[in-house]
Backbone bond lengths (Angstrom), bond angles and torsions (degrees), N, CA, C in turn:
res aa  C-N    CA-C-N  psi(-1)  N-CA   C-N-CA  omega(-1)  CA-C   N-CA-C  phi
1 M - - - 1.466 - - 1.534 109.70 -
2 T 1.313 115.37 160.94 1.457 122.15 -168.17 1.517 110.87 -124.80
3 I 1.327 115.66 149.13 1.459 121.63 174.22 1.527 108.67 -100.68
4 L 1.319 116.31 128.74 1.461 121.83 176.55 1.518 108.35 -89.69
5 V 1.325 116.53 127.62 1.467 122.19 176.05 1.519 108.03 -118.50
6 T 1.333 116.83 113.47 1.465 119.30 175.06 1.527 109.00 -85.78
7 G 1.339 114.86 154.06 1.458 119.03 -175.77 1.513 112.10 67.47
8 A 1.337 116.55 33.53 1.469 121.28 -173.98 1.515 113.15 -68.42
9 A 1.344 117.06 -17.40 1.462 120.48 175.45 1.519 111.29 -91.31
10 G 1.334 116.95 -0.65 1.455 121.57 177.86 1.513 111.75 -86.32
11 F 1.304 115.08 175.39 1.461 122.07 -175.45 1.533 112.24 -62.34
12 I 1.323 117.26 -59.86 1.463 119.60 -178.17 1.522 110.58 -71.72
13 G 1.336 117.06 -38.55 1.462 120.52 -179.56 1.514 112.38 -59.79
14 M 1.326 116.66 -46.09 1.465 120.44 178.41 1.523 110.95 -62.13
15 S 1.325 116.47 -40.79 1.459 120.58 -176.23 1.529 111.72 -69.40
16 V 1.333 116.83 -40.59 1.463 120.59 176.86 1.532 110.29 -66.15
17 A 1.332 116.68 -45.35 1.466 120.29 178.75 1.525 111.03 -58.94
18 D 1.313 116.53 -40.81 1.463 120.91 -179.06 1.530 110.79 -61.03
19 R 1.325 116.99 -43.25 1.461 120.44 179.86 1.534 111.41 -68.03
20 L 1.318 117.02 -42.80 1.460 120.16 177.89 1.526 110.87 -59.92
21 L 1.312 116.06 -45.02 1.460 121.14 -179.56 1.525 111.32 -65.62
22 A 1.327 116.14 -39.77 1.467 120.09 177.58 1.523 111.19 -62.00
23 D 1.333 115.89 -28.12 1.469 120.60 176.91 1.526 112.51 -82.54
24 G 1.338 116.95 1.34 1.454 121.26 177.21 1.511 114.89 88.68
25 R 1.333 117.67 14.22 1.457 120.56 -179.82 1.527 110.22 -96.51
26 A 1.303 116.05 135.27 1.462 120.87 178.73 1.526 109.43 -71.08
27 V 1.324 116.18 139.05 1.464 121.94 -178.18 1.517 109.41 -130.78
28 I 1.333 115.56 133.37 1.459 121.97 165.13 1.518 106.83 -103.25
29 G 1.300 116.45 121.47 1.454 120.76 177.63 1.508 110.56 -106.51
30 I 1.336 117.00 131.94 1.458 119.14 174.11 1.527 108.92 -123.10
31 D 1.323 114.00 146.18 1.465 121.11 -179.03 1.519 106.76 -165.88
32 N 1.334 116.68 143.14 1.468 117.85 178.95 1.518 112.91 -92.32
33 L 1.343 117.22 0.31 1.473 122.12 176.50 1.529 111.54 51.90
34 N 1.326 116.79 47.30 1.466 118.39 -179.56 1.525 110.74 -71.99
35 D 1.327 116.08 170.85 1.462 120.55 -171.93 1.527 112.65 -101.38
36 Y 1.325 118.44 27.33 1.469 120.68 174.79 1.530 109.81 -55.86
37 Y 1.319 116.77 -39.96 1.467 121.07 166.97 1.519 107.38 -140.69
38 S 1.309 117.32 -177.69 1.458 124.71 -169.62 1.535 114.40 -43.78
39 V 1.331 115.79 115.74 1.465 120.80 176.38 1.530 109.68 -68.36
40 S 1.325 116.80 -31.72 1.469 119.49 -179.98 1.525 110.95 -64.65
41 L 1.328 117.92 -34.77 1.463 120.88 175.55 1.527 110.16 -65.63
42 K 1.324 116.51 -42.61 1.468 120.05 178.83 1.527 110.66 -62.90
43 R 1.319 116.52 -43.26 1.471 119.82 178.75 1.537 110.89 -64.66
44 A 1.321 116.55 -35.77 1.470 119.98 178.82 1.528 110.62 -65.66
45 R 1.324 117.03 -37.65 1.463 119.56 176.74 1.526 111.01 -63.05
46 V 1.339 116.12 -45.40 1.466 120.19 179.23 1.531 110.25 -62.30
47 A 1.319 115.75 -43.07 1.468 120.03 179.85 1.530 110.98 -61.30
48 Q 1.333 116.11 -37.03 1.461 120.44 178.03 1.524 110.81 -62.53
49 L 1.323 116.71 -43.59 1.461 120.50 178.37 1.519 111.18 -64.44
50 Q 1.325 116.88 -42.89 1.465 120.69 179.86 1.521 111.30 -64.58
51 Q 1.321 116.21 -40.55 1.465 120.92 -179.26 1.528 111.11 -66.78
52 R 1.316 116.84 -41.11 1.463 121.04 -176.49 1.527 112.80 -74.88
53 H 1.347 116.81 -34.56 1.459 119.18 -164.88 1.527 114.87 -123.41
54 G 1.307 117.17 -3.86 1.458 120.40 173.66 1.515 113.64 55.57
55 R 1.319 116.67 -134.00 1.468 121.52 -172.22 1.523 113.99 -74.83
56 L 1.334 116.33 -7.75 1.466 118.17 174.95 1.530 110.89 -67.31
57 F 1.346 115.85 -21.65 1.460 121.77 -179.43 1.524 110.15 -110.14
58 T 1.326 115.59 127.92 1.464 122.11 176.06 1.526 108.14 -116.52
59 F 1.342 116.81 125.22 1.466 119.51 178.45 1.522 110.15 -110.38
60 L 1.329 114.71 132.09 1.460 121.45 177.68 1.530 108.67 -122.18
61 E 1.315 116.72 119.69 1.466 119.83 175.70 1.526 107.68 -79.50
62 Q 1.323 115.76 102.83 1.457 120.85 -171.15 1.526 110.05 -153.16
63 D 1.310 116.17 135.47 1.461 122.33 175.00 1.523 108.71 -84.65
64 F 1.330 117.59 117.59 1.472 118.53 -177.47 1.531 112.04 -75.98
65 A 1.331 117.81 -4.00 1.470 119.87 171.61 1.528 111.87 -78.35
66 D 1.328 117.03 -8.76 1.470 123.47 176.79 1.526 107.59 -102.41
67 M 1.338 117.03 96.85 1.464 120.42 -173.11 1.519 112.03 -65.79
68 A 1.321 117.14 -40.68 1.465 119.04 179.28 1.525 110.00 -62.21
69 G 1.327 116.53 -40.56 1.458 120.51 178.75 1.525 112.11 -65.27
70 V 1.336 116.84 -39.42 1.460 120.83 178.08 1.524 110.51 -62.42
71 R 1.329 115.83 -44.77 1.472 118.82 -179.55 1.524 110.85 -62.49
72 R 1.330 116.57 -42.37 1.475 119.44 178.99 1.521 110.56 -63.68
73 A 1.328 116.57 -44.70 1.463 120.60 -175.78 1.523 112.12 -64.34
74 L 1.339 116.41 -32.92 1.463 120.28 -173.22 1.523 113.84 -103.88
75 V 1.323 117.31 6.12 1.460 120.39 -171.43 1.530 112.75 -56.85
76 D 1.326 117.62 -34.13 1.466 120.50 -177.11 1.527 113.37 -100.06
77 H 1.330 116.39 10.06 1.459 120.00 -174.39 1.536 111.11 -114.86
78 P 1.327 118.00 115.44 1.467 119.53 172.20 1.534 109.80 -70.92
79 I 1.327 115.82 144.32 1.468 120.87 -177.81 1.518 108.80 -129.09
80 E 1.313 115.93 126.82 1.464 121.87 178.87 1.522 111.40 -89.01
81 A 1.324 116.16 -41.92 1.459 121.50 -176.45 1.521 108.14 -152.18
82 I 1.333 115.57 164.11 1.468 120.89 -179.38 1.525 109.08 -127.62
83 V 1.327 115.78 133.79 1.462 121.99 168.82 1.528 105.95 -114.10
84 H 1.327 115.71 104.00 1.467 121.78 -171.76 1.529 109.42 -96.81
85 L 1.334 114.94 95.84 1.460 121.77 -177.04 1.522 112.60 -111.94
86 G 1.334 117.13 -6.77 1.459 120.31 178.75 1.521 110.68 -73.59
87 A 1.329 116.34 141.81 1.465 121.69 178.79 1.518 108.27 -173.38
88 Q 1.320 115.19 163.90 1.460 119.09 165.91 1.525 106.64 -85.40
89 A 1.319 115.82 113.10 1.464 121.10 -174.92 1.525 110.63 -95.17
90 G 1.333 114.54 170.08 1.458 120.97 172.54 1.508 114.21 101.10
91 V 1.323 116.13 121.55 1.466 121.02 177.82 1.518 110.90 -71.18
92 R 1.326 117.59 -48.50 1.474 120.55 -171.85 1.523 112.07 -71.02
93 Y 1.325 116.99 -34.55 1.469 119.84 -179.60 1.522 111.03 -66.64
94 S 1.331 117.31 -23.24 1.468 119.54 179.45 1.528 111.86 -68.69
95 L 1.330 117.10 -17.32 1.463 120.63 174.57 1.526 111.41 -77.45
96 I 1.334 115.88 -21.90 1.463 121.59 -174.50 1.520 111.71 -97.64
97 N 1.332 116.19 -41.42 1.466 121.03 -173.73 1.526 110.18 -133.08
98 P 1.333 117.50 69.61 1.478 119.71 -176.29 1.516 113.80 -61.21
99 H 1.332 117.74 -32.41 1.465 119.62 -175.78 1.527 112.23 -65.60
100 A 1.326 117.27 -27.30 1.468 119.46 176.70 1.518 110.83 -62.75
101 Y 1.332 117.04 -32.99 1.458 122.00 -179.32 1.527 111.08 -75.99
102 V 1.324 116.09 -37.61 1.460 119.91 176.09 1.529 110.29 -63.10
103 Q 1.329 115.64 -43.89 1.462 120.42 -177.25 1.526 111.85 -65.84
104 S 1.332 116.50 -50.89 1.460 120.22 -174.05 1.523 112.41 -82.03
105 N 1.330 117.33 -47.69 1.461 120.46 -169.92 1.519 113.80 -85.95
106 L 1.337 117.91 -22.69 1.459 120.47 177.92 1.529 110.63 -103.39
107 T 1.330 117.04 -64.68 1.467 119.40 177.89 1.527 111.08 -58.86
108 G 1.320 116.53 -46.35 1.465 119.92 -179.04 1.512 112.75 -62.24
109 H 1.329 117.39 -39.74 1.463 119.97 -179.30 1.531 110.83 -66.94
110 V 1.325 116.88 -41.84 1.463 119.47 177.20 1.527 110.65 -61.23
111 N 1.320 116.75 -38.88 1.466 119.93 177.76 1.529 111.57 -60.38
112 I 1.329 116.22 -41.24 1.469 118.86 179.57 1.528 110.34 -69.60
113 L 1.315 117.74 -35.87 1.468 120.42 174.14 1.528 110.90 -61.55
114 E 1.312 116.12 -42.94 1.464 120.10 178.27 1.525 111.33 -64.47
115 L 1.322 115.86 -40.45 1.464 119.36 177.84 1.528 110.36 -62.31
116 A 1.329 116.45 -42.66 1.464 120.41 177.98 1.525 110.88 -61.34
117 R 1.328 116.35 -38.82 1.476 120.21 178.79 1.524 111.06 -68.05
118 E 1.326 116.48 -45.32 1.463 120.27 -178.52 1.528 111.66 -63.76
119 R 1.324 116.34 -39.66 1.471 120.13 -175.82 1.533 112.77 -90.07
120 R 1.324 116.71 -7.58 1.470 121.16 -178.40 1.524 110.74 51.52
121 V 1.315 116.73 52.66 1.463 121.37 -178.45 1.532 109.86 -66.79
122 R 1.317 115.67 154.54 1.461 120.11 -178.34 1.517 111.67 -74.72
123 H 1.340 117.83 -21.49 1.459 120.49 -177.75 1.528 109.43 -167.19
124 L 1.321 116.37 138.10 1.461 123.30 171.65 1.524 107.67 -118.71
125 V 1.327 116.34 115.77 1.463 122.44 173.54 1.523 106.87 -104.56
126 Y 1.335 116.92 130.01 1.468 118.61 -176.21 1.528 110.75 -134.52
127 A 1.331 114.46 156.65 1.458 121.70 -178.05 1.514 110.99 -87.08
128 S 1.319 115.04 124.58 1.450 120.74 164.68 1.535 106.52 -110.05
129 S 1.323 118.31 -151.28 1.460 120.07 -174.45 1.521 110.72 -158.37
130 S 1.320 115.93 149.79 1.456 120.32 172.80 1.526 111.37 -63.63
131 S 1.329 117.20 -16.46 1.470 120.59 179.45 1.519 112.65 -62.12
132 V 1.345 118.24 -20.17 1.467 119.69 -177.79 1.528 111.55 -63.64
133 Y 1.327 117.65 -19.66 1.457 119.76 -179.26 1.528 112.96 -74.22
134 G 1.323 117.06 -11.98 1.455 121.63 174.33 1.512 112.86 54.60
135 G 1.335 116.19 -128.81 1.450 121.07 -177.53 1.517 114.00 -88.56
136 N 1.328 117.36 20.82 1.466 121.26 178.98 1.530 110.03 -53.30
137 E 1.318 117.32 124.12 1.461 121.30 -177.53 1.524 112.41 -101.39
138 T 1.334 117.64 -0.33 1.459 121.69 179.39 1.525 109.21 -92.02
139 L 1.311 116.99 119.35 1.463 121.99 -179.53 1.527 109.55 -113.94
140 P 1.346 118.27 145.10 1.466 126.33 -4.37 1.524 111.58 -74.48
141 F 1.355 115.50 162.41 1.457 120.82 176.11 1.532 108.91 -71.16
142 R 1.326 115.51 130.66 1.469 120.93 179.46 1.523 109.00 -114.11
143 V 1.323 117.30 148.47 1.462 119.47 179.96 1.519 111.45 -63.41
144 E 1.329 116.77 -19.06 1.464 119.93 178.32 1.531 112.17 -80.49
145 D 1.331 118.17 -13.93 1.464 121.46 -178.75 1.524 111.00 -65.76
146 R 1.330 116.74 151.49 1.459 120.25 174.35 1.525 109.86 -64.46
147 A 1.314 114.57 144.54 1.472 120.38 -179.15 1.528 108.74 -137.38
148 D 1.329 115.53 45.28 1.464 119.18 -176.95 1.525 112.32 -117.15
149 H 1.341 116.69 24.26 1.464 120.77 175.23 1.534 109.48 -132.76
150 P 1.344 117.49 62.61 1.464 120.11 -179.77 1.528 111.00 -65.21
151 I 1.330 116.45 150.38 1.466 119.80 178.88 1.527 112.08 -116.62
152 S 1.325 116.16 14.17 1.476 120.76 170.88 1.522 107.80 -148.31
153 L 1.330 116.18 155.27 1.467 119.42 177.28 1.521 110.51 -63.89
154 Y 1.323 116.89 -37.83 1.469 119.81 176.80 1.525 110.07 -54.09
155 A 1.339 117.07 -49.06 1.454 120.79 179.86 1.522 111.57 -61.59
156 A 1.329 115.98 -39.81 1.474 119.78 179.93 1.522 111.10 -62.62
157 T 1.337 117.22 -39.77 1.468 119.22 179.79 1.525 110.76 -68.31
158 K 1.318 117.51 -36.10 1.462 119.60 179.58 1.525 111.12 -69.23
159 R 1.318 116.90 -38.58 1.474 118.90 176.19 1.523 109.73 -66.79
160 A 1.327 117.29 -38.31 1.469 120.12 176.26 1.525 111.00 -60.96
161 D 1.329 117.26 -38.59 1.470 120.55 176.85 1.526 111.10 -58.94
162 E 1.337 116.12 -41.59 1.461 119.69 179.06 1.529 111.02 -63.14
163 L 1.319 116.46 -42.05 1.467 120.24 -178.18 1.522 111.34 -69.07
164 M 1.337 116.94 -40.68 1.464 119.38 177.56 1.527 110.77 -65.29
165 S 1.315 116.68 -37.17 1.464 120.45 178.00 1.521 111.06 -65.11
166 E 1.330 116.44 -39.94 1.464 120.34 176.59 1.524 110.57 -59.13
167 T 1.327 116.47 -41.58 1.463 120.90 179.69 1.523 111.44 -62.49
168 Y 1.341 116.79 -46.79 1.465 120.37 -178.77 1.533 111.11 -67.24
169 A 1.334 116.28 -37.98 1.463 118.45 177.46 1.521 110.80 -63.35
170 H 1.333 116.47 -38.24 1.464 120.90 179.38 1.531 111.44 -69.94
171 L 1.331 116.53 -47.37 1.466 120.09 -174.57 1.525 113.00 -73.47
172 F 1.331 116.19 -40.13 1.466 120.42 -169.59 1.527 112.82 -115.62
173 R 1.338 116.53 1.59 1.466 122.92 176.07 1.523 112.02 56.43
174 I 1.303 116.76 38.34 1.469 122.05 176.91 1.526 108.05 -86.39
175 P 1.325 119.81 121.37 1.463 120.62 176.91 1.532 110.78 -64.38
176 M 1.324 116.03 128.65 1.462 120.98 -177.67 1.523 110.80 -139.48
177 T 1.326 114.54 147.75 1.460 122.12 173.60 1.516 108.85 -132.90
178 G 1.338 116.50 123.03 1.460 121.60 175.34 1.515 109.74 -102.61
179 L 1.335 116.59 133.27 1.460 122.27 -175.09 1.529 110.32 -115.79
180 R 1.319 115.38 119.16 1.459 121.38 177.58 1.527 108.54 -89.91
181 F 1.341 115.26 97.55 1.464 121.60 -176.55 1.527 111.17 -74.14
182 F 1.336 115.38 144.20 1.457 122.84 178.10 1.532 109.77 -118.31
183 T 1.331 117.40 105.23 1.474 126.37 169.64 1.531 112.51 39.01
184 V 1.307 115.13 75.65 1.459 121.68 -177.32 1.531 109.96 -84.73
185 Y 1.332 116.20 138.22 1.472 120.91 179.17 1.518 109.00 -144.82
186 G 1.333 115.22 166.58 1.454 120.47 176.72 1.515 111.20 142.31
187 P 1.345 118.44 -177.49 1.460 122.16 178.29 1.528 112.03 -52.87
188 W 1.329 115.53 141.48 1.457 124.56 -177.33 1.538 112.18 69.88
189 G 1.345 116.33 21.19 1.456 121.33 -178.13 1.517 114.38 -67.32
190 R 1.338 115.46 -176.20 1.462 121.60 -173.37 1.528 111.23 -95.51
191 P 1.345 116.80 136.26 1.470 120.41 -179.07 1.520 114.44 -69.64
192 D 1.334 119.05 -12.63 1.467 120.57 -179.30 1.524 112.10 -92.36
193 M 1.331 118.09 2.49 1.461 120.90 -177.06 1.529 110.84 -102.97
194 A 1.340 114.75 158.21 1.464 120.87 -169.82 1.523 112.88 -56.38
195 M 1.330 117.99 -41.31 1.457 120.34 -175.48 1.530 110.74 -59.01
196 W 1.316 116.73 -44.70 1.469 122.03 179.69 1.524 110.22 -69.35
197 I 1.337 116.73 -48.38 1.473 121.05 -177.27 1.525 110.49 -59.84
198 F 1.333 116.51 -46.55 1.464 119.85 -179.21 1.527 111.27 -63.18
199 T 1.326 116.60 -45.66 1.462 120.35 -179.44 1.527 111.13 -60.77
200 Q 1.318 115.82 -46.78 1.462 120.99 -179.92 1.524 111.22 -58.36
201 K 1.329 117.07 -46.27 1.458 120.77 -175.04 1.531 112.26 -74.94
202 I 1.314 117.42 -37.47 1.470 119.31 177.14 1.520 110.10 -61.99
203 L 1.331 117.11 -45.33 1.471 120.57 179.09 1.521 112.24 -62.46
204 A 1.338 116.08 -31.86 1.462 120.65 -179.62 1.527 112.68 -87.74
205 G 1.332 117.12 -2.58 1.463 120.26 -178.79 1.515 113.70 73.23
206 Q 1.330 115.86 22.19 1.458 120.74 -178.77 1.527 110.42 -100.80
207 P 1.360 117.73 155.01 1.461 120.15 177.89 1.527 110.93 -65.71
208 I 1.327 115.33 143.68 1.469 119.98 175.80 1.534 108.67 -100.22
209 P 1.343 117.91 136.14 1.469 120.18 178.30 1.528 110.39 -78.05
210 V 1.321 116.79 122.21 1.459 122.05 -178.81 1.524 107.27 -119.30
211 F 1.337 115.12 109.12 1.459 120.06 -171.54 1.533 112.01 -83.23
212 N 1.323 114.47 161.25 1.467 123.09 -176.23 1.525 111.21 54.58
213 H 1.355 114.33 29.88 1.474 121.80 177.86 1.527 111.76 55.21
214 G 1.348 114.96 32.12 1.457 120.76 176.00 1.512 114.75 86.69
215 R 1.344 117.43 -4.92 1.464 120.01 -178.38 1.534 109.35 -86.86
216 M 1.315 114.64 67.33 1.459 122.33 -178.01 1.527 108.83 -132.66
217 Q 1.323 115.36 145.30 1.464 121.77 171.98 1.525 108.44 -128.27
218 R 1.323 115.75 139.47 1.454 120.69 176.61 1.519 109.96 -135.68
219 D 1.329 115.07 143.38 1.462 121.93 177.70 1.529 107.39 -89.06
220 F 1.347 115.97 73.09 1.462 121.65 -176.00 1.524 110.24 -62.33
221 T 1.342 116.02 126.45 1.464 121.76 -174.08 1.523 109.92 -122.73
222 Y 1.325 116.37 122.11 1.463 121.12 -175.95 1.527 110.62 -72.81
223 I 1.310 116.29 145.00 1.463 121.90 -171.77 1.528 112.54 -59.42
224 D 1.319 119.45 -37.27 1.470 119.98 -179.55 1.520 111.67 -63.05
225 D 1.333 116.73 -35.98 1.462 119.91 176.96 1.523 110.76 -68.25
226 I 1.329 116.35 -40.69 1.468 120.71 177.33 1.527 110.49 -60.37
227 V 1.321 116.95 -46.96 1.466 121.17 -178.51 1.522 110.53 -60.60
228 A 1.332 116.77 -43.97 1.468 119.84 178.79 1.526 110.74 -59.94
229 G 1.340 116.92 -39.40 1.452 120.37 179.24 1.514 113.00 -68.72
230 V 1.322 116.76 -42.14 1.465 120.83 -179.73 1.527 110.39 -62.44
231 I 1.323 116.65 -47.43 1.467 119.46 -177.03 1.531 110.76 -72.14
232 G 1.325 117.16 -34.38 1.455 119.37 174.38 1.518 111.55 -60.04
233 C 1.331 116.14 -41.87 1.467 119.85 176.78 1.521 111.27 -66.86
234 L 1.334 116.84 -44.19 1.457 121.30 -179.42 1.528 110.91 -54.93
235 D 1.314 116.54 -40.30 1.462 121.38 -175.41 1.529 113.40 -84.65
236 H 1.326 117.37 -0.69 1.464 121.86 179.01 1.520 109.06 -135.06
237 A 1.313 115.75 76.73 1.463 121.18 -177.34 1.528 110.70 -67.77
238 P 1.334 117.53 147.83 1.465 119.89 176.18 1.527 110.98 -64.32
239 V 1.310 115.83 143.43 1.463 122.03 -177.65 1.527 109.52 -87.76
240 D 1.313 116.21 138.32 1.471 121.09 178.85 1.528 108.72 -87.01
241 D 1.345 114.61 75.81 1.456 119.72 -174.62 1.524 112.97 -120.03
242 G 1.346 116.38 7.43 1.454 119.48 -178.90 1.512 114.22 77.35
243 G 1.325 116.94 -2.75 1.462 120.73 179.52 1.517 111.65 -76.20
244 L 1.327 116.12 158.60 1.453 121.85 -179.28 1.519 109.88 -73.76
245 K 1.331 116.30 126.57 1.456 122.17 -179.64 1.530 110.79 -101.04
246 A 1.334 116.17 164.14 1.456 120.46 173.89 1.523 109.23 -56.18
247 G 1.315 116.86 129.10 1.455 120.75 -175.52 1.509 113.66 98.71
248 G 1.349 117.95 -12.23 1.453 121.08 171.65 1.508 117.35 102.20
249 S 1.325 118.92 0.65 1.467 120.54 -177.73 1.528 111.57 -83.10
250 R 1.343 115.03 148.81 1.466 120.87 168.42 1.523 111.44 -106.18
251 A 1.319 116.63 -2.84 1.466 121.80 168.48 1.533 107.82 -79.40
252 P 1.331 118.21 171.84 1.472 119.57 177.94 1.533 111.45 -76.78
253 H 1.325 115.75 60.46 1.467 122.35 -175.86 1.520 108.73 -142.00
254 R 1.321 115.96 126.31 1.459 119.32 179.68 1.534 109.58 -130.94
255 L 1.309 115.50 157.52 1.456 122.88 177.73 1.520 108.89 -123.68
256 Y 1.327 115.77 134.99 1.463 120.59 178.11 1.522 110.45 -129.43
257 N 1.325 115.88 144.74 1.461 120.93 160.14 1.523 107.50 -79.13
258 I 1.327 116.18 140.57 1.456 119.73 174.33 1.525 107.35 -134.05
259 G 1.329 114.27 99.47 1.456 121.49 -175.86 1.515 110.27 -147.11
260 N 1.316 115.17 -176.95 1.462 120.33 -176.47 1.524 112.06 -83.26
261 N 1.361 116.60 -14.10 1.464 121.64 179.43 1.532 111.19 63.36
262 K 1.366 115.21 27.06 1.470 119.69 -179.33 1.534 108.58 -153.37
263 P 1.332 117.46 84.56 1.468 118.63 -178.37 1.522 111.69 -64.74
264 E 1.324 115.02 142.16 1.458 121.77 -178.67 1.524 109.57 -115.63
265 E 1.328 116.42 140.76 1.457 121.01 172.65 1.525 108.68 -65.51
266 L 1.322 116.36 137.30 1.461 120.40 -177.94 1.528 111.17 -59.31
267 M 1.322 117.54 -38.54 1.464 119.53 -179.47 1.527 111.12 -67.57
268 H 1.333 117.66 -30.60 1.465 119.39 175.62 1.527 110.30 -68.93
269 L 1.347 116.89 -40.58 1.467 119.62 175.49 1.522 110.35 -56.03
270 I 1.326 117.27 -43.99 1.461 121.14 -179.11 1.527 110.12 -61.91
271 T 1.315 117.41 -39.57 1.469 121.08 177.27 1.531 110.90 -61.66
272 V 1.336 116.16 -43.87 1.472 120.16 178.73 1.524 110.20 -63.77
273 L 1.329 117.08 -41.02 1.469 121.05 177.31 1.533 110.93 -62.36
274 E 1.317 117.02 -43.39 1.477 120.41 179.50 1.524 110.62 -58.90
275 R 1.323 116.91 -42.54 1.467 120.35 178.85 1.521 110.91 -64.27
276 A 1.347 117.10 -42.97 1.463 120.58 -178.08 1.525 111.46 -66.87
277 I 1.320 116.14 -36.39 1.470 120.67 -177.68 1.520 111.43 -83.86
278 G 1.344 116.57 -29.32 1.456 120.60 -176.76 1.520 112.18 80.50
279 Q 1.315 115.82 32.55 1.464 120.28 -175.26 1.523 108.77 -155.74
280 K 1.332 116.75 139.21 1.455 121.12 179.15 1.525 110.84 -75.84
281 A 1.329 115.37 147.42 1.464 121.20 177.77 1.524 110.35 -90.99
282 K 1.321 114.88 144.48 1.464 121.20 168.08 1.530 106.52 -95.48
283 V 1.312 117.12 120.07 1.455 121.61 -170.72 1.527 111.33 -102.19
284 D 1.318 115.81 128.83 1.466 123.17 176.29 1.527 107.73 -112.18
285 F 1.333 116.77 96.69 1.462 120.97 -178.45 1.523 110.47 -72.69
286 Q 1.340 115.27 132.98 1.458 121.50 -178.06 1.532 110.09 -135.28
287 P 1.349 117.95 161.96 1.469 120.37 176.61 1.528 110.47 -66.81
288 I 1.327 115.81 162.77 1.459 120.07 175.28 1.518 109.54 -63.12
289 Q 1.320 116.53 144.58 1.455 122.55 -176.85 1.535 110.85 -89.11
290 P 1.335 117.58 148.96 1.470 119.51 176.41 1.530 111.22 -55.66
291 G 1.325 116.16 133.49 1.466 121.16 179.48 1.512 114.03 91.86
292 D 1.351 117.86 -16.40 1.461 120.62 179.41 1.525 110.74 -81.48
293 V 1.325 115.75 155.91 1.465 121.50 173.87 1.531 107.68 -118.89
294 P 1.334 117.63 150.08 1.464 119.12 -176.02 1.519 114.55 -73.07
295 A 1.330 118.33 -23.42 1.468 119.85 -176.39 1.519 111.18 -150.39
296 T 1.335 115.87 143.69 1.461 122.15 169.15 1.527 108.28 -130.57
297 F 1.324 115.30 144.99 1.469 121.08 -176.37 1.522 106.55 -159.49
298 A 1.330 116.50 115.90 1.466 121.68 -174.39 1.519 111.57 -90.68
299 D 1.328 115.90 124.99 1.462 121.43 164.01 1.529 106.04 -83.26
300 I 1.335 116.77 114.70 1.465 120.76 -174.80 1.528 111.60 -108.59
301 A 1.339 116.46 21.37 1.467 119.37 -176.39 1.524 112.03 -58.73
302 A 1.339 116.95 -40.29 1.471 119.81 -175.36 1.521 111.65 -66.51
303 I 1.333 117.65 -49.92 1.469 120.48 -177.61 1.529 110.34 -70.19
304 S 1.326 117.66 -30.94 1.467 120.16 176.64 1.520 110.52 -67.12
305 H 1.328 116.42 -42.68 1.462 120.40 -179.89 1.517 112.10 -67.14
306 D 1.355 115.79 -43.18 1.468 119.64 -171.76 1.521 113.56 -79.20
307 I 1.321 117.64 -39.68 1.478 118.68 -176.05 1.520 113.65 -125.43
308 G 1.330 117.53 2.15 1.457 120.36 178.11 1.510 114.61 78.44
309 F 1.339 117.45 23.51 1.461 120.71 179.89 1.521 110.37 -62.62
310 A 1.347 116.30 128.44 1.464 121.51 -178.39 1.526 109.17 -145.77
311 P 1.336 118.42 92.48 1.465 120.16 -179.42 1.519 111.17 -58.58
312 A 1.336 115.61 138.71 1.462 119.91 -171.50 1.523 113.50 -121.82
313 T 1.343 117.97 -0.64 1.464 120.17 -171.35 1.517 110.74 -121.31
314 G 1.336 116.82 111.07 1.453 121.74 174.09 1.514 111.28 -85.12
315 I 1.325 116.77 171.47 1.470 118.62 -176.75 1.525 112.15 -67.73
316 E 1.334 118.07 -25.03 1.467 119.07 -179.54 1.527 112.01 -62.68
317 S 1.335 117.17 -29.95 1.476 119.47 176.19 1.519 111.83 -101.88
318 G 1.346 117.95 -31.43 1.460 120.42 -177.46 1.513 113.88 -73.29
319 V 1.328 117.37 -39.39 1.471 120.12 -177.63 1.533 111.55 -63.70
320 P 1.343 120.16 -46.64 1.468 118.43 177.06 1.527 113.55 -59.20
321 R 1.337 117.62 -32.95 1.467 119.40 177.53 1.522 110.48 -65.74
322 F 1.338 116.02 -40.42 1.459 118.36 177.15 1.520 110.80 -64.84
323 V 1.310 117.85 -44.34 1.469 121.14 -178.94 1.527 110.71 -61.62
324 D 1.333 116.82 -42.48 1.473 120.04 177.61 1.526 110.54 -60.50
325 W 1.346 116.93 -45.44 1.465 119.62 178.77 1.525 110.38 -62.69
326 Y 1.321 117.83 -44.10 1.467 122.09 -177.98 1.532 110.24 -58.18
327 R 1.311 116.29 -45.50 1.469 119.80 -179.55 1.530 110.96 -65.20
328 D 1.328 116.81 -41.66 1.463 119.86 178.43 1.532 110.78 -63.68
329 Y 1.326 116.43 -45.40 1.478 120.71 -177.68 1.521 111.39 -61.57
330 H 1.333 116.57 -37.05 1.468 120.35 -177.54 1.533 111.93 -96.39
331 G 1.335 117.41 5.51 1.452 120.34 178.28 1.512 113.18 62.45
332 E 1.337 116.81 39.12 1.472 120.78 -174.21 1.514 112.77 -105.07
333 R 1.314 117.81 17.71 1.481 118.95 176.66 1.516 110.53 -86.16
């Protein structure tokens, strides 16, 4: 049997698929390779998986917001479980192109729920986001906290995904786990995120945009820790026993924060980046952007208790690994 990974050409999707394949598990990856950011980077990720794992990995270029297309693409493929990591990402882009979020994060998520119902998969693990906490001022963020005041459309769609998943878990008893990711970074990362933008601009001698005049904290989480958490959850599905799950459900549906549990000051991150790159940054202080929050901090007690999640990589070791990969990928050594 095979595990379906959506968003397999994306940063987290590629990394999760790579680990599953390395463990000898067959993976079908689907992705529509849209142009939100570099398509060549997405193709390079897919090529890396194909090169490393050969026929154990099957890639299908398919938009999961097209249900008829998904059914056609998967008609001959048995599926044991689904790791749904595909989505339209980005807080700021949701101010520019809201319909992309409706299509991918709402219609697409319902399609994956329907696929899980039709195939009776043993477990559906899906990506949510720390953005669902909105303007929550109580730190750290706990899965028990209210998440009904989103401050971006992206966050609203992710919270809607959680609610729709709760409904399907209740009605159809499909085991599900939603993961609220906290600022993921590392090799093969996304060009629209701060780690990539800062590295690119520092190397080019250009000013880096630092929002809220540097008064920002983020719970930066290294990709290897994220992958360990995702697969740990995948292999330990919630039990349909009527008991209270993380996040408050009595259906076989739980919600976890998955972060480093150690928020870092943005200016400290920049210092670590400067050391890794060997070059000082030129800083362009700017106001906070619409939809952004000044701080994120994950309470990971639930996922640590249930599956033993224990992040092991701080920015002092994770950032240099990203910088080394970035230089290799761009041939800048």
